[in-house]
C-alpha positions as CSV (number, residue, x, y, z in Angstrom):
1,M,-66.4,15.2,45.2
2,S,-66.3,17.7,48.0
3,K,-63.6,20.3,47.7
4,A,-62.8,19.9,51.4
5,N,-61.5,16.4,50.7
6,N,-58.9,17.6,48.2
7,T,-55.3,18.1,49.1
8,H,-53.4,21.1,47.8
9,L,-49.6,21.1,47.3
10,L,-47.8,24.5,47.6
11,I,-44.6,24.0,45.6
12,P,-41.9,26.4,44.3
13,G,-41.9,26.6,40.5
14,E,-39.3,27.9,38.0
15,S,-39.9,31.5,38.9
16,D,-43.2,31.5,40.9
17,W,-45.1,29.6,43.6
18,Q,-47.6,27.0,42.4
19,I,-50.6,25.4,44.0
20,W,-51.5,21.9,42.7
21,T,-54.7,20.1,43.6
22,V,-54.6,16.3,44.3
23,V,-58.0,14.6,44.4
24,P,-58.3,11.1,46.1
25,N,-56.9,8.4,43.7
26,G,-56.2,11.1,41.1
27,E,-53.3,12.9,39.5
28,A,-52.3,16.4,40.5
29,T,-53.5,19.3,38.4
30,L,-52.2,22.9,38.5
31,H,-54.7,25.1,40.4
32,S,-52.9,28.5,40.2
33,S,-49.5,30.1,40.0
34,H,-48.3,33.1,42.0
35,P,-45.4,35.3,40.8
36,V,-44.3,36.3,44.3
37,A,-41.0,36.1,46.0
38,R,-42.3,34.5,49.3
39,P,-45.2,32.2,50.1
40,S,-46.5,34.7,52.7
41,E,-47.6,37.0,49.8
42,I,-49.9,34.3,48.4
43,G,-53.6,34.9,49.1
44,K,-55.8,32.4,50.9
45,P,-55.4,28.9,49.4
46,P,-58.4,26.9,48.2
47,Q,-60.4,24.9,50.7
48,G,-58.9,21.6,51.7
49,D,-55.7,20.2,53.3
50,L,-52.5,22.1,52.4
51,V,-49.1,20.5,52.2
52,F,-46.2,23.0,51.9
53,F,-42.9,22.0,50.2
54,F,-39.8,23.8,51.2
55,P,-37.5,24.9,48.3
56,V,-34.1,23.3,48.1
57,K,-32.3,26.5,49.0
58,S,-34.0,26.4,52.5
59,L,-32.4,23.1,53.5
60,T,-29.1,21.2,53.8
61,A,-28.8,17.6,52.7
62,L,-26.4,15.4,54.6
63,P,-26.3,11.8,53.3
64,L,-24.7,9.3,55.7
65,H,-23.3,5.7,55.3
66,V,-23.2,3.9,58.6
67,P,-22.0,0.3,59.5
68,T,-25.2,-0.7,61.3
69,G,-28.8,-1.7,60.4
70,D,-30.3,-0.6,63.7
71,T,-32.7,2.2,62.7
72,S,-33.1,3.3,66.3
73,L,-29.6,4.8,66.1
74,F,-30.2,6.8,63.0
75,D,-31.4,10.0,64.8
76,D,-28.3,10.1,67.1
77,L,-25.9,9.3,64.2
78,A,-27.4,12.0,62.0
79,A,-27.2,14.6,64.8
80,T,-23.6,13.7,65.5
81,H,-22.7,13.9,61.8
82,A,-24.6,17.3,61.5
83,E,-22.6,18.8,64.5
84,R,-19.3,17.7,62.9
85,A,-20.4,19.5,59.7
86,G,-21.2,22.7,61.7
87,F,-25.0,22.3,61.9
88,R,-26.9,22.4,65.2
89,P,-30.6,23.0,64.8
90,D,-32.3,25.3,67.3
91,P,-34.4,23.1,69.6
92,F,-36.8,26.0,70.1
93,A,-37.4,26.3,66.3
94,G,-39.5,23.2,66.0
95,Q,-38.8,19.9,64.2
96,L,-36.3,21.0,61.6
97,T,-34.7,17.6,60.8
98,D,-35.8,14.4,59.2
99,I,-34.3,11.1,57.9
100,F,-35.1,9.3,54.7
101,P,-33.6,5.7,54.5
102,L,-32.2,4.5,51.2
103,L,-30.5,1.2,52.1
104,T,-30.9,-0.8,55.4
105,N,-29.6,-4.3,56.1
106,S,-28.0,-6.0,59.1
107,A,-24.5,-4.8,58.2
108,Q,-24.8,-1.3,56.9
109,S,-27.3,1.5,56.1
110,V,-27.4,4.6,53.9
111,F,-29.9,7.4,54.7
112,L,-30.4,11.1,53.8
113,S,-30.5,13.5,56.7
114,V,-32.2,16.8,56.0
115,I,-31.7,19.9,58.1
116,L,-34.1,22.8,57.5
117,R,-33.0,26.4,58.1
118,P,-35.4,28.0,60.7
119,P,-38.1,29.6,58.5
120,Q,-39.2,33.2,59.1
121,T,-42.9,34.2,59.1
122,A,-42.5,35.4,55.5
123,D,-41.2,32.0,54.4
124,L,-44.4,30.3,55.3
125,P,-47.9,30.5,53.7
126,P,-50.6,32.7,55.4
127,T,-52.7,29.6,56.2
128,S,-51.1,27.0,58.5
129,P,-50.3,23.8,56.4
130,K,-51.4,20.4,57.5
131,A,-48.0,18.9,56.7
132,F,-44.5,19.9,55.3
133,D,-42.0,18.2,53.0
134,I,-39.2,19.2,50.6
135,S,-39.6,19.9,46.9
136,P,-37.3,17.2,45.5
137,R,-39.5,14.5,47.1
138,A,-42.5,15.7,45.1
139,F,-40.8,14.7,41.8
140,P,-39.6,11.1,42.0
141,V,-37.6,9.5,39.2
142,M,-36.6,6.0,38.2
143,G,-33.1,4.4,38.7
144,N,-29.8,6.2,39.3
145,T,-30.7,9.6,37.8
146,L,-29.4,13.1,38.1
147,A,-32.4,15.6,38.0
148,V,-31.7,19.3,37.2
149,W,-34.3,22.0,37.3
150,R,-34.9,25.7,38.0
151,E,-36.5,26.6,41.3
152,L,-37.4,30.3,41.9
153,G,-35.0,31.5,39.3
154,Q,-32.0,29.4,40.2
155,W,-30.8,25.9,39.1
156,V,-31.0,23.1,41.6
157,F,-30.1,19.4,41.3
158,A,-30.9,16.1,42.9
159,I,-29.2,12.7,42.8
160,H,-31.3,9.6,43.0
161,Q,-30.2,6.1,43.8
162,D,-32.6,3.3,42.8
163,G,-35.4,5.9,42.5
164,K,-34.8,7.3,46.0
165,L,-33.5,10.7,46.8
166,L,-29.9,10.5,47.8
167,Y,-28.8,14.2,47.7
168,C,-30.1,17.6,46.6
169,Q,-28.5,21.1,46.5
170,A,-29.4,24.6,45.4
171,T,-26.9,26.7,43.4
172,S,-26.6,30.4,42.7
173,V,-26.6,29.8,38.9
174,S,-29.4,31.6,37.1
175,A,-28.2,31.1,33.5
176,P,-30.7,30.2,30.8
177,S,-29.1,26.7,30.5
178,P,-26.9,24.5,32.7
179,D,-23.4,26.0,32.6
180,A,-19.9,25.2,33.7
181,T,-20.5,26.5,37.2
182,L,-23.5,24.3,37.7
183,I,-21.6,21.3,36.4
184,R,-18.7,22.0,38.8
185,E,-21.2,22.0,41.7
186,I,-22.5,18.6,40.6
187,R,-19.0,17.1,40.3
188,I,-18.0,18.4,43.7
189,A,-21.2,16.9,45.3
190,I,-20.6,13.5,43.6
191,A,-16.9,13.5,44.8
192,Q,-17.8,14.4,48.3
193,L,-20.4,11.5,48.4
194,S,-17.7,9.1,47.1
195,M,-15.3,10.2,49.9
196,Q,-18.0,9.2,52.4
197,G,-18.3,5.8,50.9
198,I,-21.6,6.6,49.2
199,R,-21.9,5.5,45.6
200,A,-23.4,8.3,43.6
201,E,-23.1,7.2,40.0
202,P,-26.0,8.6,37.9
203,S,-26.5,6.6,34.7
204,S,-28.6,9.3,33.1
205,A,-29.7,12.9,33.5
206,I,-32.9,14.8,33.0
207,V,-33.4,18.5,32.8
208,W,-36.8,19.8,33.7
209,T,-37.7,23.1,32.0
210,S,-40.5,24.9,30.3
211,D,-38.1,26.3,27.7
212,P,-37.5,23.9,24.9
213,A,-34.5,25.9,23.8
214,T,-32.6,25.0,26.9
215,E,-29.1,23.8,26.0
216,T,-28.1,20.4,27.6
217,S,-25.1,19.4,25.4
218,L,-22.5,20.8,27.9
219,L,-24.0,18.9,30.8
220,S,-24.3,15.7,28.8
221,R,-20.7,16.0,27.4
222,S,-19.1,17.1,30.7
223,L,-20.7,14.3,32.8
224,S,-20.8,11.7,30.0
225,L,-24.5,11.2,30.7
226,Q,-27.3,10.7,28.3
227,T,-29.5,13.8,29.0
228,E,-33.2,14.2,28.5
229,L,-35.0,17.5,28.2
230,A,-38.6,17.6,29.4
231,P,-41.2,19.7,31.2
232,R,-41.2,19.2,35.0
233,P,-43.8,16.5,35.8
234,A,-46.9,17.0,37.9
235,P,-46.0,16.6,41.6
236,V,-47.0,13.7,43.8
237,L,-47.7,13.4,47.5
238,P,-44.8,11.6,49.2
239,N,-45.7,8.6,51.2
240,P,-44.9,8.9,54.0
241,L,-44.7,12.7,54.4
242,S,-41.8,14.2,56.3
243,K,-41.8,15.0,60.0
244,L,-40.7,18.6,59.5
245,L,-42.7,21.0,61.6
246,P,-41.5,24.6,62.1
247,A,-42.0,26.1,65.6
248,D,-44.5,28.8,64.5
249,V,-46.9,26.1,63.1
250,R,-46.3,23.8,66.0
251,A,-47.1,26.6,68.4
252,A,-50.3,27.5,66.5
253,R,-51.5,23.8,66.7
254,R,-50.8,23.8,70.4
255,A,-52.7,27.0,70.9
256,A,-55.6,25.6,68.9
257,R,-55.6,22.4,71.1
258,K,-55.4,24.6,74.2
259,R,-58.3,26.7,73.1
260,Q,-60.3,23.6,72.3
261,N,-59.5,22.1,75.7
262,T,-60.4,25.4,77.4
263,I,-63.8,25.4,75.7
264,L,-64.4,21.8,76.7
265,T,-63.4,22.6,80.2
266,I,-65.7,25.6,80.4
267,A,-68.6,23.6,79.0
268,A,-68.0,20.8,81.5
269,L,-67.9,23.3,84.3
270,A,-71.2,24.8,83.1
271,V,-72.9,21.4,83.0
272,I,-71.5,20.6,86.5
273,Y,-72.8,23.9,87.8
274,L,-76.3,23.6,86.4
275,G,-76.5,19.9,87.4
276,T,-75.6,20.6,91.0
277,V,-77.7,23.6,91.8
278,G,-80.2,21.2,93.5
279,Y,-77.7,19.8,95.9
280,L,-78.0,22.7,98.3
281,G,-74.7,24.5,97.4
282,F,-72.4,21.5,97.5
283,G,-72.1,21.4,93.7
284,L,-71.5,25.1,93.6
285,W,-68.6,24.8,96.0
286,K,-67.1,21.9,94.0
287,T,-67.4,23.9,90.7
288,R,-65.7,27.0,92.3
289,D,-63.0,24.8,93.7
290,T,-62.3,23.3,90.2
291,T,-62.3,26.7,88.6
292,T,-59.8,28.0,91.2
293,K,-57.4,25.1,90.5
294,L,-57.6,25.7,86.7
295,L,-56.8,29.4,87.2
296,T,-53.9,28.4,89.4
297,K,-52.5,26.2,86.7
298,V,-52.9,28.9,84.1
299,K,-51.0,31.3,86.4
300,A,-48.3,28.7,87.1
301,V,-47.4,28.3,83.4
302,A,-47.4,32.1,82.6
303,P,-43.7,32.6,83.4
304,E,-42.7,30.0,80.8
305,G,-44.1,32.3,78.0
306,E,-42.2,35.2,79.5
307,A,-38.9,33.2,79.7
308,F,-39.3,32.1,76.1
309,A,-39.8,35.7,74.9
310,L,-36.7,36.7,76.8
311,H,-34.7,33.9,75.3
312,I,-35.8,35.0,71.7
313,A,-34.9,38.6,72.5
314,K,-31.4,37.6,73.7
315,W,-30.7,35.6,70.5
316,D,-31.9,38.5,68.4
317,E,-29.3,40.7,70.2
318,L,-26.6,38.2,69.2
319,E,-27.6,37.9,65.6
320,Y,-24.9,40.2,64.2
321,G,-22.3,38.0,66.0
322,I,-23.5,34.6,65.0
323,D,-25.4,35.0,61.7
324,L,-23.2,34.3,58.7
325,N,-25.1,37.0,56.7
326,Y,-23.5,39.7,58.9
327,N,-19.9,38.2,58.7
328,T,-17.8,40.9,57.0
329,V,-15.4,38.4,55.4
330,D,-18.3,36.5,53.9
331,I,-19.9,39.7,52.7
332,L,-16.6,40.7,51.0
333,N,-16.5,37.3,49.4
334,R,-20.0,37.9,47.9
335,V,-18.8,41.3,46.6
336,V,-15.7,39.8,45.0
337,R,-17.9,37.2,43.2
338,S,-19.7,40.1,41.5
339,I,-16.4,41.3,39.8
340,P,-16.4,40.3,36.1
341,A,-13.9,37.5,35.5
342,N,-10.6,38.5,33.8
343,S,-11.8,42.1,33.5
344,G,-8.8,43.7,35.3
345,L,-11.2,45.5,37.7
346,R,-9.8,45.7,41.2
347,L,-10.9,47.1,44.5
348,T,-8.6,49.6,46.1
349,S,-10.7,50.0,49.3
350,A,-13.5,48.1,50.8
351,D,-15.1,49.3,54.1
352,I,-17.6,46.6,55.2
353,S,-19.9,46.3,58.2
354,A,-23.0,44.2,58.8
355,T,-25.2,47.1,57.5
356,E,-23.0,49.2,55.2
357,I,-20.6,48.7,52.3
358,N,-18.3,51.3,50.7
359,L,-16.3,50.1,47.7
360,I,-13.6,52.1,45.9
361,G,-11.9,50.7,42.8
362,E,-10.6,51.1,39.3
363,A,-10.4,49.5,35.9
364,A,-8.7,50.2,32.7
365,Q,-12.0,50.0,30.7
366,L,-15.5,51.4,31.3
367,E,-17.4,48.2,30.5
368,P,-16.1,46.1,33.5
369,V,-17.1,49.0,35.8
370,N,-20.7,49.1,34.5
371,Q,-20.9,45.2,34.5
372,F,-19.7,45.2,38.2
373,S,-22.4,47.8,39.1
374,E,-25.0,45.6,37.4
375,N,-23.8,42.4,39.1
376,L,-24.0,44.0,42.6
377,G,-27.6,44.8,42.0
378,N,-28.5,41.3,40.7
379,N,-26.5,39.3,43.3
380,N,-29.1,37.4,45.3
381,D,-26.5,37.0,48.1
382,L,-26.4,40.8,48.5
383,A,-30.2,41.3,48.1
384,T,-30.5,42.9,51.6
385,F,-28.3,45.9,50.4
386,K,-29.6,48.9,48.5
387,W,-26.9,50.2,46.3
388,E,-25.9,53.8,45.4
389,N,-23.8,53.5,42.2
390,P,-22.9,57.0,40.8
391,G,-21.3,57.1,37.4
392,P,-17.6,56.2,37.3
393,R,-14.9,58.9,36.8
394,Q,-12.3,58.8,34.0
395,T,-8.7,59.3,35.1
396,S,-5.3,59.0,33.5
397,R,-5.2,55.4,34.7
398,G,-8.6,54.5,33.3
399,W,-11.9,54.6,35.3
400,E,-12.5,55.0,39.0
401,F,-15.7,54.3,40.9
402,N,-17.1,54.6,44.4
403,Y,-20.1,52.4,45.2
404,S,-22.0,52.2,48.5
405,G,-24.7,49.9,49.8
406,T,-26.8,49.9,52.9
407,T,-29.1,47.2,54.2
408,L,-32.8,47.7,53.7
409,S,-33.3,46.9,57.4
410,T,-30.7,47.7,60.0
411,T,-32.4,45.8,62.8
412,P,-31.7,42.1,63.1
């Protein structure tokens, strides 16, 4: 079997990125694992077609129940629902949305609309994939099941209805086992689906993990579900694959087609030129005329590239104003979540901008201060900040501290 006929799946693992190989009419086998933060840091993948699966944290799932069975209306209904929820994909960022039907009849339909956050270059593999999909679709289950697993260090979950993906969500929980915070996220998701008229009633739960010591009793008891603990299964290739296609990859494909067309055009011109030399210059004139027209067309489309570059530059200038990552209220909320619960630690001053944070606070005991310092450094939502945490000072009221953080890169 030629290796070129194999299909390779690049999927986020528990704490690494994994490449699985699928041979025709065969089961997937693990080819290699890569303990890197982003897929761009992975070396050249093996020879063959590559399918890239986006992690759950890079997408938003929006299930929708509509009183129609006309599938031609699904795209417009999903776009309207997304705008009401505050999502409006950038049309210049590629195909960032897709729809996966669950139930369709003449009276009603239920489908899952997926919206992908625009990926950066570092979020994509170095080799352009042949296709894209989302990681929950690589691990199908049977019946009405709640699936929970760790993805790149954090717990995620997916709700399936009749074996089809109904909803999925990433959380910030990184505990060794499913805890109360994760269970609360699952309950909120089920309640929100119920409010939309979508039945999300898992009859069982499964926790995929490589650690056999993972505790599932809290999850089983809190949700009243029989819970199975098992290793995550080998992935499968979804059929059909999603229509997701980021702009960078789409542009690369267009450039490849353009280069191929250019080569074919040049070859055709060469054949015409050589074939018409004997026609006393008539063929030469025709070839020159064709070349001039082609160059005119190339010159005519050049301003479009300049306009697109200017458009991107203007959006980059507005990033501090429109990107939630630079919202000072949201940044303060992320800082507050790092304060140990019921510790008595409080902030007396918080100066926050998009690129700098200065925190002054106090606590009666030293331990909450040290724990707060550690939490700031481990908070994934504050990963862009580099922290300076000098030792706390003891006062008559307890302990005071002054921590400061600056972004690793101040340019949007």
